[in-house]
C-alpha positions in Angstrom: -36.2 1.0 -30.5 -35.0 -2.1 -28.7 -33.2 -1.7 -25.4 -30.1 -3.4 -26.8 -30.1 -1.0 -29.8 -30.6 2.0 -27.5 -27.8 1.0 -25.2 -25.4 0.4 -28.2 -26.3 3.8 -29.6 -25.7 5.6 -26.4 -22.3 3.8 -25.9 -21.2 4.8 -29.4 -22.4 8.4 -28.8 -20.5 8.6 -25.5 -17.3 7.3 -27.0 -17.5 10.0 -29.7 -18.0 12.6 -27.0 -14.9 11.6 -25.2 -12.8 11.0 -28.3 -13.8 14.2 -30.1 -14.8 16.7 -27.3 -14.4 19.7 -29.5 -17.2 18.4 -31.8 -19.6 18.9 -28.9 -19.0 22.6 -28.9 -15.8 23.4 -27.0 -16.9 26.8 -26.0 -20.3 28.4 -25.1 -23.7 27.4 -26.5 -24.1 25.2 -29.5 -26.6 22.3 -29.5 -27.1 22.0 -33.3 -23.9 20.0 -33.8 -24.7 17.9 -30.8 -28.2 17.1 -32.1 -26.9 16.1 -35.5 -24.1 13.9 -34.1 -26.5 12.2 -31.7 -29.1 11.6 -34.4 -26.3 10.3 -36.8 -25.0 8.0 -34.1 -28.5 6.4 -33.8 -28.8 6.0 -37.5 -25.3 4.6 -37.9 -25.8 2.0 -35.2 -29.2 1.0 -36.4 -28.0 0.5 -39.9 -25.0 -1.5 -38.8 -27.1 -3.8 -36.6 -29.6 -4.4 -39.4 -26.9 -5.3 -41.8 -27.0 -2.2 -44.0 -23.7 -1.4 -45.7 -24.9 1.7 -47.4 -23.7 4.0 -44.7 -19.9 4.6 -44.5 -20.1 6.6 -41.3 -17.3 8.7 -39.8 -17.3 11.6 -37.4 -15.1 13.7 -39.7 -17.7 13.1 -42.5 -20.4 14.7 -40.4 -18.9 18.0 -39.3 -15.5 19.7 -39.1 -14.1 20.3 -35.6 -14.3 24.0 -34.7 -11.0 25.8 -34.4 -10.0 27.6 -31.2 -10.1 31.3 -31.4 -7.2 33.4 -30.1 -9.3 34.3 -27.0 -10.2 30.6 -26.3 -6.5 29.6 -26.6 -5.6 32.3 -24.1 -8.2 31.2 -21.6 -6.9 27.6 -21.8 -3.3 28.8 -21.3 -4.3 30.9 -18.3 -6.0 27.9 -16.7 -3.0 25.7 -17.2 -0.7 28.3 -15.7 -2.9 28.5 -12.6 -3.8 24.8 -11.9 -1.3 22.8 -14.1 -1.9 20.6 -17.1 -2.7 17.4 -15.2 -6.5 17.9 -15.4 -9.4 16.3 -17.3 -12.0 18.7 -18.6 -15.7 17.8 -17.6 -18.6 18.5 -20.0 -22.2 19.2 -19.0 -24.5 16.4 -20.3 -27.7 18.5 -20.7 -28.8 22.1 -21.1 -27.7 24.9 -23.4 -24.1 24.9 -22.3 -22.3 21.7 -23.3 -18.7 22.9 -22.9 -16.1 22.5 -20.3 -15.3 26.2 -21.0 -18.3 28.6 -20.8 -17.8 32.2 -21.8 -20.4 34.6 -20.6 -21.0 37.8 -18.7 -21.6 36.8 -15.1 -21.2 40.1 -13.3 -22.2 43.8 -13.7 -19.2 44.7 -15.9 -19.5 44.7 -19.7 -16.7 42.1 -20.4 -17.2 38.4 -20.4 -15.8 35.9 -17.9 -14.9 32.3 -18.4 -16.1 29.3 -16.3 -14.2 26.1 -16.5 -15.0 22.6 -15.2 -12.4 19.9 -14.6 -11.0 17.4 -12.2 -7.4 16.4 -11.4 -5.9 13.3 -12.9 -3.7 12.3 -10.0 -4.0 12.0 -6.3 -1.9 15.0 -5.5 -5.1 16.9 -4.7 -8.4 15.9 -3.3 -10.5 14.1 -5.9 -13.7 15.6 -7.2 -15.1 18.2 -9.5 -13.6 21.7 -9.8 -15.2 25.0 -11.1 -12.9 27.9 -11.9 -13.7 31.4 -12.9 -11.3 33.4 -15.1 -11.4 37.1 -15.8 -9.3 39.7 -17.7 -7.0 42.3 -16.1 -6.5 45.9 -17.3 -4.3 44.7 -20.1 -6.9 42.2 -21.4 -4.9 39.2 -20.2 -6.8 36.2 -18.7 -6.1 35.0 -15.1 -7.7 32.6 -12.7 -9.8 34.3 -10.0 -10.7 31.3 -7.8 -11.1 27.5 -7.9 -14.0 25.9 -5.9 -15.0 22.3 -5.3 -18.1 21.1 -7.1 -20.7 18.8 -5.5 -20.5 15.7 -7.7 -18.5 13.7 -10.1 -20.3 14.8 -13.3 -22.2 17.9 -14.5 -25.9 17.6 -15.4 -26.4 21.2 -16.7 -25.2 24.8 -16.4 -27.5 27.8 -16.4 -26.5 31.5 -16.3 -29.4 33.9 -15.5 -31.0 36.1 -13.0 -34.2 34.6 -11.5 -37.0 35.7 -9.3 -37.0 39.4 -8.4 -33.2 39.6 -8.2 -31.5 41.2 -11.2 -28.1 39.7 -10.1 -26.7 37.2 -12.6 -26.2 33.8 -11.1 -24.2 30.8 -12.3 -26.3 27.6 -11.5 -24.6 24.3 -11.8 -26.3 21.0 -11.5 -24.0 18.2 -10.4 -24.7 14.5 -10.5 -23.3 11.3 -9.2 -24.0 8.3 -11.4 -24.7 6.2 -8.3 -27.7 8.2 -7.4 -30.8 9.6 -9.1 -30.8 12.9 -7.2 -28.7 15.8 -8.3 -27.2 18.7 -6.4 -27.7 22.3 -7.4 -25.1 24.9 -6.4 -25.7 28.6 -7.1 -22.7 30.9 -7.5 -22.3 34.6 -7.7 -19.4 36.7 -9.1 -18.9 40.3 -8.3 -16.0 42.6 -7.5 -13.5 39.9 -8.3 -15.1 37.6 -5.7 -16.4 34.2 -6.7 -18.5 32.4 -4.1 -21.2 29.8 -3.5 -24.5 31.6 -2.7 -26.8 28.6 -2.1 -27.4 24.9 -2.7 -30.3 22.3 -2.9 -31.1 19.0 -4.4 -33.3 18.2 -7.4 -34.4 15.6 -9.9 -35.6 18.0 -12.6 -34.4 21.6 -13.0 -35.5 24.2 -15.6 -35.2 28.0 -15.9 -38.0 29.8 -17.7 -40.5 32.6 -17.3 -43.3 30.2 -16.4 -45.7 32.8 -14.9 -45.3 35.4 -17.7 -44.1 38.2 -15.4 -41.1 39.1 -17.6 -38.6 37.4 -15.3 -37.2 33.9 -15.2 -38.2 31.5 -12.5 -36.2 28.5 -11.4 -38.5 25.4 -11.3 -37.5 22.2 -9.7 -38.9 18.7 -9.1 -37.5 17.3 -5.8 -38.0 14.0 -4.1 -38.7 13.5 -0.4 -38.4 10.2 1.6 -40.7 9.7 4.5 -38.5 8.8 7.4 -41.1 6.5 9.0 -42.7 4.8 6.0 -39.7 5.2 3.5 -42.2 6.2 0.9 -40.8 8.4 -1.9 -42.8 11.3 -3.0 -42.0 14.2 -5.3 -43.1 17.8 -5.6 -42.5 20.7 -8.1 -41.7 24.1 -6.8 -40.4 27.5 -7.8 -37.1 28.1 -6.1 -35.9 31.4 -4.7 -32.6 32.4 -3.1 -33.0 34.5 0.1 -30.1 35.3 2.3 -28.1 32.3 1.2 -31.0 29.9 1.6 -32.8 28.2 -1.3 -36.6 28.3 -0.6 -39.3 26.2 -2.2 -42.5 28.1 -3.1 -45.9 27.3 -4.7 -45.3 23.6 -4.3 -47.5 21.0 -6.1 -47.6 17.2 -6.0 -46.1 15.0 -8.7 -47.3 11.5 -9.5 -46.2 8.9 -7.0 -45.4 5.9 -9.3 -42.2 7.4 -10.7 -39.0 5.4 -10.4 -36.8 8.0 -12.2 -37.0 11.2 -14.2 -35.3 11.0 -17.5 -36.0 14.1 -19.6 -37.6 17.5 -19.3 -38.6 19.8 -22.2 -39.6 23.5 -22.1 -42.3 24.7 -24.5 -45.8 25.9 -24.9 -49.3 24.5 -24.3 -51.9 24.7 -27.0 -53.4 27.7 -25.2 -50.2 29.7 -25.2 -49.0 29.1 -21.7 -45.4 28.2 -20.9 -44.9 24.7 -19.5 -42.4 22.1 -18.6 -43.0 18.6 -19.9 -41.4 16.0 -17.7 -40.8 12.4 -19.0 -40.3 9.8 -16.4 -40.1 6.0 -16.0 -42.7 4.4 -13.9 -42.4 1.4 -11.7 -43.1 -0.9 -14.7 -40.3 0.6 -16.8 -42.7 2.5 -19.1 -42.5 6.2 -20.0 -45.1 8.7 -18.9 -45.4 12.5 -19.0 -46.4 15.1 -16.4 -46.6 18.8 -17.2 -46.1 21.7 -14.9 -47.4 25.2 -15.7 -48.6 28.3 -13.9 -52.3 29.2 -13.5 -54.5 30.7 -10.8 -51.4 32.2 -9.1 -49.7 28.9 -8.5 -48.1 25.9 -10.3 -50.4 23.3 -11.8 -49.9 19.6 -12.7 -53.1 18.5 -14.5 -51.7 15.0 -15.2 -51.3 14.3 -11.5 -54.7 15.9 -10.7 -56.4 13.6 -13.2 -53.9 10.7 -13.2 -56.6 8.0 -13.5 -57.7 9.5 -16.8 -54.6 11.1 -18.3 -51.7 8.8 -17.2 -52.8 5.7 -19.2 -53.4 7.9 -22.3 -49.8 8.9 -22.5 -48.0 5.8 -21.1 -45.7 4.2 -23.7 -42.4 2.3 -24.2 -39.1 3.9 -23.5 -37.6 6.1 -26.2 -40.8 8.0 -27.1 -40.1 11.4 -25.6 -42.1 14.6 -25.7 -41.0 17.1 -28.3 -42.2 19.8 -30.7 -42.2 17.8 -33.9 -43.7 20.4 -36.2 -41.9 23.6 -35.0 -44.9 25.5 -33.7 -43.5 25.8 -30.1 -46.3 23.6 -28.8 -44.9 20.4 -27.2 -46.5 17.1 -28.3 -46.9 14.1 -25.9 -46.6 10.7 -27.6 -48.6 7.6 -27.0 -48.0 4.2 -28.7 -49.9 1.0 -29.5 -48.9 -2.0 -31.6 -48.7 -1.4 -35.3 -51.2 -3.4 -37.5 -50.0 -7.0 -37.5 -47.8 -6.7 -34.4 -50.5 -7.1 -31.7 -48.9 -10.4 -30.6 -45.3 -9.7 -31.5 -42.5 -10.3 -29.0 -40.8 -7.2 -27.5 -37.7 -7.3 -29.8 -39.9 -7.5 -32.9 -42.5 -5.0 -31.9 -43.3 -1.9 -34.0 -45.6 0.8 -32.7 -48.1 3.2 -34.2 -47.4 6.6 -32.6 -49.9 9.3 -31.8 -48.7 12.8 -30.9 -51.1 14.5 -28.6 -51.5 18.1 -27.3 -52.8 19.0 -23.9 -56.1 20.9 -23.9 -58.0 22.6 -21.1 -59.5 21.0 -19.2 -57.8 17.6 -18.6 -57.8 16.5 -22.2 -55.2 15.0 -24.5 -56.2 15.7 -28.1 -54.7 13.7 -31.0 -52.7 15.9 -33.5 -50.9 13.3 -35.7 -50.9 9.5 -36.0 -48.3 7.5 -37.9 -45.0 5.6 -37.6 -42.1 7.1 -35.7 -38.8 5.5 -36.5 -36.6 6.3 -33.5 -33.6 4.7 -35.2 -33.9 6.9 -38.3 -35.1 10.0 -36.6 -38.3 10.7 -38.6 -42.1 10.5 -38.2 -44.5 10.0 -41.1 -48.0 11.1 -40.3 -50.6 8.8 -41.9 -53.0 10.4 -44.3 -56.7 9.5 -43.6 -56.8 6.9 -46.3 -54.0 5.0 -44.6 -55.6 4.6 -41.2 -56.4 1.0 -40.5 -55.0 -0.1 -43.9 -51.2 0.4 -43.7 -48.5 -1.3 -41.7 -44.7 -1.2 -41.5 -41.7 -3.5 -41.7 -38.0 -3.0 -41.6 -35.9 -4.3 -44.5 -33.1 -6.3 -42.8 -30.8 -6.0 -45.8 -31.0 -2.3 -46.4 -32.2 -0.9 -43.1 -35.1 0.8 -45.0 -38.4 1.5 -43.3 -41.0 0.0 -45.7 -44.8 0.7 -45.6 -47.1 -2.0 -46.9 -50.8 -2.4 -47.5 -52.1 -4.5 -44.7 -53.8 -7.8 -45.7 -54.7 -9.1 -42.3 -51.4 -10.8 -41.7 -48.0 -9.0 -41.4 -46.2 -11.9 -43.1 -48.4 -11.8 -46.2 -48.7 -8.0 -46.5 -46.5 -7.6 -49.6 -47.9 -4.7 -51.5 -45.2 -2.1 -51.0 -46.3 1.5 -50.9 -43.1 3.5 -50.1 -39.8 3.0 -48.4 -37.6 5.4 -46.4 -33.9 5.6 -45.6 -31.6 8.1 -44.1 -27.9 8.5 -45.1 -25.1 10.9 -44.9 -24.5 13.2 -47.9 -21.4 11.3 -49.1 -23.5 8.1 -49.5 -26.5 9.8 -51.2 -25.3 9.1 -54.7 -25.7 5.4 -54.2 -29.3 5.8 -53.2 -30.1 8.2 -56.1 -28.8 5.6 -58.6 -31.2 3.1 -57.1 -34.2 5.3 -57.7 -34.5 7.0 -54.3 -35.7 10.6 -54.2 -34.6 13.3 -51.6 -37.4 14.5 -49.4 -35.6 16.3 -46.5 -32.3 16.9 -44.9 -30.8 18.0 -41.6 -27.1 19.0 -41.7 -25.1 16.2 -43.2 -28.1 13.7 -42.9 -30.5 13.3 -45.8 -33.8 11.4 -46.0 -34.8 9.5 -49.2 -37.9 7.7 -50.3 -38.5 5.2 -53.1 -41.9 4.5 -54.6 -42.9 1.2 -56.2 -43.0 1.0 -60.0 -45.2 -2.1 -60.2 -48.4 -1.0 -58.5 -51.0 1.8 -59.0 -52.8 1.2 -55.7 -54.6 4.2 -54.4 -52.7 4.0 -51.1 -49.4 4.9 -52.8 -48.4 8.4 -51.8 -47.2 11.2 -54.0 -43.9 12.9 -53.4 -45.7 16.0 -52.2 -47.8 14.0 -49.7 -44.6 12.5 -48.3 -43.0 15.9 -47.9 -46.2 17.4 -46.2 -46.4 14.5 -43.8 -42.8 13.9 -42.9 -41.3 15.3 -39.7 -37.6 15.1 -38.7 -37.2 14.7 -35.0 -34.0 15.9 -33.4 
């Protein structure tokens, strides 16, 4: 995906988020709608920029906005009665909770509480983020318990969990300021109608999981440190604990020293069954690389850093190729990329890549799992069958936006034997494709994926519909 296309897609996506905030799950958890909207935004923009008119995209056509329940409306009214209506709700950008209103049980009582994030529109109060906890009285009516200042201008993520050996539920909020890469973690507790900050720290990456298989969650963070004398920036991963109001960093390990910024982290499993965090970052050259953090030998491990001369080059690739579990087996794959056949000398804006998805194997090995073409714009990956390797290349059809696979003749411009073409459309545009001979192979929500086979060739490289279905992976 070109940088211009990626930026345009994200701008469109962010506009939808502000214009239609209820679509992004107004209350509580709910990432399925978010994933579908995000994927649809990428598809819509890519088809528009390639001149395709087949997709008549609208937000309303993708998903209906959820209706507020009676309880949700009561929470909103209680907030307004406490702080006034001159507020702007703030939405977490990452994590399981993507709502300005989070409903969860955060104390030792059976009923749920509500957590709300907002800022004031005017200057009548100090600027900055607010977090407010609301609870219910004996009559079941909602009321505001307390409002606290937050530590940034935006919210990175919200986590609600006990961690370490403490059984007390904590509310963990990661705040961020767009002007800096580092984020601020604030940990809150709520008990006996008292809402207070329990601790704070900084981080670049933050995840909650049972990383050491002891039956309890651990809080794992990657944090940067600047040497006061040399100004050199280093980073370390640690397990964080909260002791007497102080956040302590334990079992610390080194991270790679060529990172300019951390862009994405993914929780999942290694091939051997261990829990791990896969951390995608941009290096000093603007390329993506992956480190993984897991627990072994009674401490955290980062094998990529430990064998960086061997493993870092194997997984370094252009921006946009992030780690993910593409086949749903809970094992996270790490992508690598090289120019597609015929694109070895292409300029950056015209480059297409062959993608290999790798799994980490003990000891210090990345093992190939699938190889094929990953269309970031369309959100799918087609693994090449063995007979395609070294013989098939890809071009994009500028008129339709289709991804078209061709038999490679030694020159991308003269490779004209079409083998199969792919497109992705919303359901309300599917009939047009079906009339043109396209066949449905998969769907995700309102998005459908179609293929069309050539009628004028019997080349052995042409796939069957079953081969397509068996080798096609939709990537959220």
